[in-house]
MIKOL-663711 format. One line per 3 residues: number of its first residue (from 1); for each residue x, y, z of N, C-alpha, C. Coordinates in nm, 2 decimals. Last residue first. Example, Ala and Ser with C-alpha at 12.3 -4.5 7.8 and 13.67 -1.06 7.14 Angstrom:
BEGIN
2) 1.28:-0.22:0.71:1.37:-0.11:0.71:1.29:0.00:0.79  1.32:-0.57:0.78:1.23:-0.45:0.78:1.32:-0.33:0.78 $
This chain:
BEGIN
212) -1.67:0.31:0.67:-1.82:0.27:0.59:-1.85:0.17:0.63  -1.61:0.65:0.83:-1.61:0.50:0.81:-1.71:0.45:0.72  -1.49:0.85:1.10:-1.62:0.78:1.06:-1.65:0.66:0.94 $
209) -1.22:0.86:1.21:-1.37:0.95:1.27:-1.50:0.95:1.18  -1.07:0.56:1.25:-1.14:0.67:1.19:-1.19:0.77:1.32  -0.98:0.39:1.48:-0.90:0.48:1.40:-0.93:0.58:1.28 $
206) -1.03:0.07:1.45:-1.12:0.16:1.50:-1.02:0.26:1.42  -0.80:-0.26:1.64:-0.97:-0.17:1.45:-0.98:-0.08:1.59  -0.55:-0.39:1.68:-0.65:-0.35:1.70:-0.70:-0.28:1.62 $
203) -0.18:-0.28:1.68:-0.29:-0.40:1.65:-0.40:-0.30:1.72  0.04:-0.10:1.53:-0.02:-0.16:1.64:-0.12:-0.24:1.65  0.35:0.03:1.42:0.27:-0.04:1.43:0.16:-0.08:1.54 $
200) 0.50:0.36:1.52:0.52:0.21:1.50:0.38:0.16:1.49  0.53:0.60:1.60:0.49:0.60:1.49:0.46:0.49:1.47  0.75:0.71:1.80:0.81:0.64:1.67:0.71:0.60:1.58 $
197) 0.54:0.80:1.99:0.67:0.90:1.95:0.72:0.86:1.80  0.24:0.68:1.91:0.35:0.70:1.96:0.47:0.80:1.94  -0.10:0.77:1.98:0.06:0.84:1.89:0.15:0.82:1.98 $
194) -0.23:0.45:2.03:-0.22:0.63:2.11:-0.11:0.67:2.02  -0.31:0.19:2.02:-0.29:0.23:2.12:-0.25:0.41:2.16  -0.37:0.15:1.74:-0.48:0.18:1.79:-0.45:0.22:1.96 $
191) -0.12:0.40:1.57:-0.18:0.28:1.68:-0.27:0.30:1.70  -0.15:0.72:1.37:-0.17:0.65:1.50:-0.19:0.48:1.50  -0.30:0.77:1.11:-0.12:0.80:1.13:-0.11:0.68:1.31 $
188) -0.52:0.81:1.16:-0.48:0.66:1.05:-0.29:0.65:1.12  -0.55:1.03:1.27:-0.62:0.94:1.32:-0.52:0.80:1.26  -0.54:1.21:1.02:-0.42:1.25:1.14:-0.48:1.09:1.22 $
185) -0.69:1.09:0.82:-0.55:1.09:0.80:-0.46:1.12:0.95  -0.99:0.96:0.88:-0.89:1.10:0.90:-0.75:1.06:0.92  -1.27:0.90:0.66:-1.15:0.85:0.74:-0.98:0.95:0.83 $
182) -1.57:0.93:0.59:-1.46:1.00:0.60:-1.34:0.94:0.70  -1.81:0.93:0.64:-1.83:0.89:0.61:-1.63:0.90:0.56  -1.92:1.24:0.74:-1.98:1.13:0.77:-1.92:1.02:0.63 $
179) -1.71:1.48:0.84:-1.77:1.47:0.74:-1.79:1.27:0.76  -1.69:1.74:1.04:-1.68:1.58:1.07:-1.78:1.55:1.00  -1.35:1.90:1.16:-1.50:1.85:1.01:-1.51:1.71:1.11 $
176) -1.14:1.90:1.29:-1.20:2.02:1.32:-1.34:2.02:1.21  -0.99:1.70:1.25:-1.05:1.70:1.39:-1.10:1.86:1.39  -0.92:1.59:1.03:-1.09:1.61:1.00:-1.09:1.64:1.11 $
173) -0.68:1.57:0.78:-0.71:1.62:0.94:-0.78:1.66:0.90  -0.70:1.47:0.54:-0.57:1.46:0.59:-0.55:1.50:0.73  -0.94:1.24:0.46:-0.95:1.34:0.50:-0.80:1.40:0.54 $
170) -1.12:0.99:0.23:-1.07:1.09:0.31:-1.00:1.21:0.37  -1.35:0.79:0.11:-1.32:0.94:0.14:-1.27:0.95:0.27  -1.38:0.51:-0.18:-1.38:0.55:0.00:-1.30:0.71:0.00 $
167) -1.69:0.53:-0.39:-1.54:0.54:-0.35:-1.54:0.56:-0.22  -1.95:0.58:-0.46:-1.93:0.47:-0.36:-1.78:0.48:-0.36  -1.79:0.65:-0.79:-1.87:0.67:-0.71:-1.92:0.57:-0.62 $
164) -1.55:0.88:-0.76:-1.61:0.74:-0.78:-1.69:0.72:-0.70  -1.37:1.13:-0.84:-1.55:1.08:-0.86:-1.57:0.98:-0.85  -1.16:1.14:-0.89:-1.17:1.09:-0.99:-1.33:1.10:-0.93 $
161) -1.09:1.25:-0.58:-0.97:1.30:-0.72:-1.10:1.24:-0.82  -1.19:1.05:-0.47:-1.22:1.19:-0.46:-1.19:1.22:-0.57  -0.99:0.87:-0.53:-1.12:0.82:-0.49:-1.21:0.96:-0.54 $
158) -0.71:0.93:-0.48:-0.79:0.95:-0.63:-0.91:0.92:-0.64  -0.64:0.94:-0.23:-0.68:1.09:-0.30:-0.78:1.01:-0.40  -0.54:0.77:-0.14:-0.60:0.78:-0.05:-0.66:0.91:-0.13 $
155) -0.29:0.69:-0.33:-0.38:0.59:-0.28:-0.48:0.68:-0.23  -0.18:0.99:-0.27:-0.21:0.92:-0.42:-0.32:0.86:-0.37  -0.18:1.11:-0.01:-0.14:1.02:-0.10:-0.21:0.98:-0.16 $
152) -0.31:1.45:0.11:-0.35:1.27:0.07:-0.26:1.20:-0.01  -0.13:1.68:0.29:-0.19:1.65:0.20:-0.26:1.50:0.20  -0.01:1.69:0.49:-0.03:1.82:0.49:-0.16:1.78:0.35 $
149) -0.06:1.51:0.81:0.03:1.52:0.70:-0.06:1.60:0.63  0.05:1.43:1.07:0.01:1.54:1.00:0.01:1.60:0.87  0.14:1.13:1.07:0.02:1.18:1.17:0.01:1.31:1.16 $
146) 0.33:1.11:0.90:0.13:1.06:0.85:0.09:1.04:1.00  0.45:1.35:0.70:0.43:1.32:0.79:0.29:1.21:0.80  0.55:1.19:0.35:0.44:1.32:0.43:0.47:1.22:0.60 $
143) 0.70:1.10:0.10:0.76:1.20:0.19:0.72:1.29:0.31  0.57:0.91:-0.05:0.59:1.04:-0.04:0.60:1.14:0.06  0.61:0.70:0.15:0.62:0.65:0.06:0.66:0.82:-0.08 $
140) 0.49:0.81:0.41:0.66:0.77:0.38:0.70:0.70:0.21  0.19:0.77:0.29:0.30:0.90:0.40:0.45:0.86:0.30  0.25:0.44:0.27:0.20:0.58:0.12:0.22:0.74:0.19 $
137) 0.31:0.36:0.53:0.36:0.35:0.45:0.33:0.44:0.32  0.04:0.51:0.63:0.17:0.51:0.72:0.29:0.49:0.60  -0.18:0.39:0.53:-0.12:0.51:0.56:0.03:0.55:0.57 $
134) -0.12:0.10:0.56:-0.13:0.13:0.46:-0.10:0.29:0.43  -0.17:0.07:0.82:-0.07:0.11:0.74:-0.04:0.14:0.68  -0.45:0.16:0.86:-0.33:0.23:0.97:-0.20:0.22:0.84 $
131) -0.55:-0.10:0.74:-0.54:0.03:0.69:-0.44:0.12:0.78  -0.46:-0.30:0.94:-0.40:-0.29:0.78:-0.44:-0.18:0.74  -0.61:-0.16:1.13:-0.42:-0.13:1.13:-0.43:-0.15:1.02 $
128) -0.90:-0.23:1.09:-0.79:-0.09:1.07:-0.69:-0.09:1.09  -0.92:-0.54:1.10:-0.90:-0.41:0.95:-0.88:-0.34:0.95  -0.94:-0.70:1.27:-0.84:-0.65:1.32:-0.80:-0.53:1.16 $
125) -1.23:-0.83:1.24:-1.15:-0.73:1.37:-1.11:-0.67:1.36  -1.28:-0.71:0.93:-1.26:-0.83:0.99:-1.24:-0.72:1.12  -1.39:-0.52:0.76:-1.47:-0.53:0.79:-1.44:-0.68:0.92 $
122) -1.22:-0.41:0.61:-1.23:-0.33:0.67:-1.32:-0.36:0.78  -1.17:-0.60:0.38:-1.04:-0.62:0.48:-1.12:-0.53:0.60  -1.45:-0.57:0.24:-1.38:-0.72:0.37:-1.23:-0.68:0.48 $
119) -1.37:-0.36:0.10:-1.46:-0.41:0.25:-1.42:-0.53:0.32  -1.12:-0.44:0.00:-1.11:-0.33:0.07:-1.22:-0.34:0.23  -1.06:-0.77:-0.04:-1.12:-0.68:-0.15:-1.11:-0.57:0.05 $
116) -0.72:-0.91:-0.10:-0.85:-0.92:0.01:-0.91:-0.82:-0.05  -0.53:-1.14:-0.29:-0.60:-1.03:-0.29:-0.77:-0.97:-0.17  -0.20:-1.21:-0.24:-0.34:-1.23:-0.21:-0.45:-1.14:-0.23 $
113) 0.11:-1.22:-0.41:0.04:-1.16:-0.33:-0.13:-1.17:-0.36  0.35:-1.50:-0.45:0.16:-1.44:-0.47:0.14:-1.32:-0.37  0.65:-1.38:-0.38:0.57:-1.45:-0.37:0.43:-1.39:-0.44 $
110) 0.87:-1.16:-0.49:0.91:-1.33:-0.53:0.81:-1.41:-0.42  0.74:-0.97:-0.57:0.75:-1.00:-0.41:0.80:-1.16:-0.43  0.83:-0.92:-0.83:0.80:-0.80:-0.77:0.78:-0.85:-0.58 $
107) 0.86:-1.15:-0.97:0.94:-1.05:-0.94:0.97:-0.95:-0.89  0.59:-1.29:-0.87:0.73:-1.32:-0.85:0.83:-1.30:-0.89  0.39:-1.10:-1.03:0.45:-1.13:-0.80:0.57:-1.22:-0.81 $
104) 0.39:-1.14:-1.23:0.41:-0.98:-1.16:0.46:-1.01:-1.06  0.33:-1.38:-1.28:0.49:-1.37:-1.36:0.53:-1.26:-1.26  0.06:-1.39:-1.19:0.15:-1.46:-1.11:0.29:-1.39:-1.18 $
101) -0.02:-1.20:-1.45:-0.05:-1.11:-1.25:0.07:-1.27:-1.16  0.01:-1.37:-1.62:0.02:-1.26:-1.62:0.09:-1.16:-1.47  -0.21:-1.54:-1.56:-0.03:-1.60:-1.62:0.00:-1.43:-1.60 $
98) -0.44:-1.41:-1.51:-0.34:-1.52:-1.42:-0.19:-1.49:-1.45  -0.58:-1.21:-1.55:-0.51:-1.18:-1.64:-0.43:-1.33:-1.57  -0.69:-1.12:-1.26:-0.77:-1.21:-1.34:-0.72:-1.24:-1.44 $
95) -0.54:-0.96:-1.17:-0.56:-1.12:-1.11:-0.60:-1.16:-1.23  -0.61:-0.73:-1.32:-0.49:-0.76:-1.33:-0.49:-0.96:-1.26  -0.90:-0.65:-1.17:-0.84:-0.65:-1.37:-0.70:-0.69:-1.35 $
92) -0.76:-0.59:-0.90:-0.85:-0.74:-1.00:-0.88:-0.77:-1.15  -0.64:-0.37:-1.01:-0.58:-0.47:-0.91:-0.63:-0.67:-0.93  -0.84:-0.23:-1.10:-0.76:-0.21:-1.14:-0.65:-0.35:-1.11 $
89) -1.02:-0.13:-0.81:-1.06:-0.27:-0.95:-0.95:-0.32:-1.09  -0.84:-0.06:-0.68:-0.89:-0.18:-0.62:-0.93:-0.29:-0.78  -0.81:0.18:-0.78:-0.74:0.14:-0.74:-0.76:-0.05:-0.74 $
86) -1.10:0.25:-0.71:-1.05:0.28:-0.81:-0.94:0.18:-0.84  -1.13:0.21:-0.40:-1.24:0.17:-0.50:-1.17:0.14:-0.64  -0.88:0.22:-0.19:-0.89:0.28:-0.30:-0.99:0.19:-0.41 $
83) -0.70:0.10:0.01:-0.77:0.19:0.05:-0.83:0.26:-0.09  -0.66:-0.23:0.04:-0.67:-0.16:0.02:-0.76:-0.05:0.04  -0.45:-0.29:0.33:-0.52:-0.27:0.28:-0.56:-0.19:0.22 $
80) -0.18:-0.55:0.50:-0.16:-0.38:0.41:-0.33:-0.40:0.36  -0.02:-0.76:0.71:-0.08:-0.73:0.55:-0.11:-0.57:0.56  0.33:-0.81:0.62:0.18:-0.73:0.67:0.11:-0.74:0.64 $
77) 0.52:-0.91:0.42:0.44:-0.96:0.44:0.34:-0.98:0.58  0.62:-0.59:0.40:0.72:-0.74:0.43:0.64:-0.84:0.50  0.62:-0.34:0.31:0.51:-0.41:0.48:0.57:-0.54:0.50 $
74) 0.69:-0.30:0.09:0.77:-0.21:0.22:0.75:-0.30:0.34  0.55:-0.45:-0.07:0.63:-0.46:-0.04:0.79:-0.48:0.03  0.31:-0.25:-0.06:0.29:-0.40:0.00:0.45:-0.50:0.01 $
71) 0.40:-0.01:-0.17:0.37:-0.05:-0.01:0.39:-0.17:0.05  0.42:-0.09:-0.39:0.58:-0.08:-0.37:0.51:-0.13:-0.18  0.13:-0.20:-0.44:0.24:-0.27:-0.49:0.40:-0.23:-0.42 $
68) 0.09:0.06:-0.44:-0.01:-0.01:-0.35:0.15:-0.08:-0.37  0.22:0.21:-0.59:0.22:0.30:-0.54:0.21:0.22:-0.42  0.07:0.10:-0.88:0.23:0.12:-0.82:0.25:0.08:-0.66 $
65) -0.18:0.23:-0.81:-0.18:0.06:-0.81:0.01:0.02:-0.78  -0.14:0.50:-0.89:-0.17:0.42:-0.75:-0.18:0.29:-0.76  -0.06:0.43:-1.16:0.00:0.52:-1.05:0.00:0.47:-0.92 $
62) -0.29:0.36:-1.25:-0.22:0.26:-1.27:-0.09:0.31:-1.12  -0.46:0.58:-1.21:-0.46:0.49:-1.12:-0.40:0.37:-1.10  -0.39:0.75:-1.36:-0.31:0.79:-1.20:-0.36:0.69:-1.15 $
59) -0.40:0.67:-1.60:-0.28:0.62:-1.58:-0.28:0.68:-1.46  -0.68:0.72:-1.57:-0.67:0.57:-1.61:-0.52:0.57:-1.55  -0.73:1.00:-1.61:-0.76:0.89:-1.50:-0.72:0.82:-1.49 $
56) -0.59:1.00:-1.88:-0.53:1.10:-1.80:-0.55:1.03:-1.65  -0.82:0.87:-2.05:-0.68:0.82:-2.03:-0.59:0.88:-1.93  -1.14:0.91:-1.83:-1.01:0.94:-1.94:-0.83:0.87:-1.91 $
53) -1.40:0.77:-1.74:-1.30:0.84:-1.69:-1.18:0.77:-1.84  -1.70:0.69:-1.77:-1.67:0.83:-1.77:-1.47:0.87:-1.75  -1.71:0.44:-1.74:-1.66:0.48:-1.88:-1.64:0.63:-1.89 $
50) -1.60:0.23:-1.51:-1.65:0.36:-1.53:-1.63:0.46:-1.66  -1.67:-0.04:-1.57:-1.72:0.02:-1.48:-1.77:0.11:-1.47  -1.49:-0.01:-1.82:-1.65:-0.05:-1.84:-1.68:-0.07:-1.74 $
47) -1.23:0.10:-1.73:-1.33:0.19:-1.84:-1.45:0.12:-1.81  -1.14:-0.16:-1.65:-1.12:-0.05:-1.53:-1.29:0.03:-1.60  -1.05:-0.31:-1.92:-1.17:-0.36:-1.81:-1.22:-0.22:-1.66 $
44) -0.89:-0.12:-1.99:-1.03:-0.11:-2.09:-1.14:-0.22:-1.99  -0.70:-0.08:-1.91:-0.73:0.02:-1.82:-0.89:-0.05:-1.91  -0.60:-0.38:-1.93:-0.65:-0.37:-1.82:-0.71:-0.22:-1.79 $
41) -0.55:-0.38:-2.20:-0.69:-0.45:-2.19:-0.72:-0.36:-2.04  -0.26:-0.27:-2.19:-0.36:-0.26:-2.23:-0.50:-0.28:-2.19  -0.09:-0.40:-1.89:-0.16:-0.44:-2.04:-0.25:-0.35:-2.08 $
38) 0.14:-0.18:-1.76:0.04:-0.17:-1.71:-0.03:-0.26:-1.86  0.45:-0.20:-1.67:0.40:-0.18:-1.76:0.23:-0.20:-1.76  0.65:-0.16:-1.39:0.60:-0.26:-1.46:0.47:-0.16:-1.55 $
35) 0.87:0.04:-1.23:0.91:0.06:-1.42:0.80:-0.07:-1.50  0.82:0.01:-1.01:0.81:0.11:-1.06:0.84:0.15:-1.20  0.83:-0.30:-0.97:0.72:-0.25:-0.96:0.71:-0.09:-1.03 $
32) 1.16:-0.29:-1.02:1.05:-0.36:-1.10:0.92:-0.30:-1.10  1.25:-0.12:-0.85:1.25:-0.13:-0.97:1.13:-0.18:-1.03  1.15:-0.33:-0.64:1.11:-0.21:-0.63:1.11:-0.13:-0.76 $
29) 1.33:-0.59:-0.66:1.23:-0.56:-0.73:1.13:-0.41:-0.66  1.58:-0.43:-0.60:1.54:-0.45:-0.75:1.43:-0.51:-0.81  1.56:-0.37:-0.33:1.60:-0.26:-0.45:1.56:-0.32:-0.66 $
26) 1.57:-0.63:-0.24:1.43:-0.55:-0.24:1.48:-0.42:-0.36  1.81:-0.70:-0.33:1.67:-0.78:-0.41:1.53:-0.70:-0.35  1.95:-0.56:-0.19:1.99:-0.56:-0.31:1.86:-0.63:-0.38 $
23) 1.93:-0.62:0.07:1.89:-0.48:-0.01:1.87:-0.45:-0.16  1.98:-0.88:0.03:1.85:-0.87:0.06:1.78:-0.67:0.07  2.29:-0.81:-0.02:2.16:-0.91:-0.09:1.98:-0.90:-0.12 $
20) 2.37:-0.67:0.27:2.37:-0.70:0.11:2.25:-0.75:-0.01  2.29:-0.93:0.45:2.24:-0.80:0.41:2.22:-0.75:0.30  2.45:-1.11:0.34:2.34:-1.14:0.40:2.28:-1.05:0.36 $
17) 2.72:-1.01:0.36:2.64:-1.05:0.22:2.54:-1.06:0.26  2.74:-0.97:0.67:2.72:-0.88:0.56:2.62:-0.88:0.43  2.70:-1.25:0.74:2.60:-1.15:0.79:2.60:-1.09:0.68 $
14) 2.95:-1.35:0.65:2.84:-1.37:0.58:2.71:-1.33:0.56  3.15:-1.21:0.77:3.13:-1.18:0.66:3.00:-1.23:0.57  3.07:-1.31:1.03:3.08:-1.16:0.99:3.06:-1.10:0.81 $
11) 3.13:-1.55:0.97:3.02:-1.51:1.00:2.97:-1.40:0.99  3.47:-1.49:0.88:3.34:-1.58:0.84:3.24:-1.56:0.88  3.53:-1.43:1.16:3.54:-1.32:1.04:3.44:-1.42:0.94 $
8) 3.46:-1.62:1.35:3.36:-1.51:1.30:3.38:-1.41:1.24  3.66:-1.86:1.20:3.51:-1.90:1.23:3.42:-1.76:1.21  3.87:-1.76:1.25:3.82:-1.75:1.16:3.71:-1.73:1.12 $
5) 3.89:-1.74:1.53:3.88:-1.60:1.49:3.88:-1.66:1.33  3.91:-2.01:1.56:3.77:-1.95:1.58:3.78:-1.81:1.58  4.15:-2.10:1.49:4.07:-2.14:1.37:3.88:-2.07:1.48 $
2) 4.34:-1.95:1.62:4.33:-1.91:1.47:4.18:-1.94:1.39  4.31:-2.13:1.85:4.22:-1.99:1.88:4.22:-1.96:1.73 $
């Protein structure tokens, strides 16, 4: 009996230690992402595509990529779509610096974060669910209600704010407007089966009032 009690207590201690370690590791990885400094040449790569962007705009794009990386960490291996053409350009520039990107991924995720272009992700049969997921997680990152967001999260606002040619357009709520090519936050905040009380993730496609 004493041996059984000891084994039960040991299992409880080990389970608690495992939970603590996972929480500590996630916090450490998020802190690494938040503090990551992008190499100056990555800004130059983005500016080659859009010469009109000033330093303030490039800093905003860097903030957007950090947000995307935090969301990727929070998604725990589930697919997330890239909702910004501008941020995708910076991510692609970082990936091309292979040694730097591999080191970043080891520290931030413990694995390589593969790149799927936004256009490809949306074209896939399940493409809109990763877009819904990144909407919900980016809203959570900024303390917004994903089903009734008062404003766009950074990742979803950048292309419009920076007037990126061919960028992706979103509106927090377009139930009262019909903008061609605009994705609607109030629809993205729901799963494919509708708006449940918990706002949980679901499968399937659709979810915008427009789109590319």
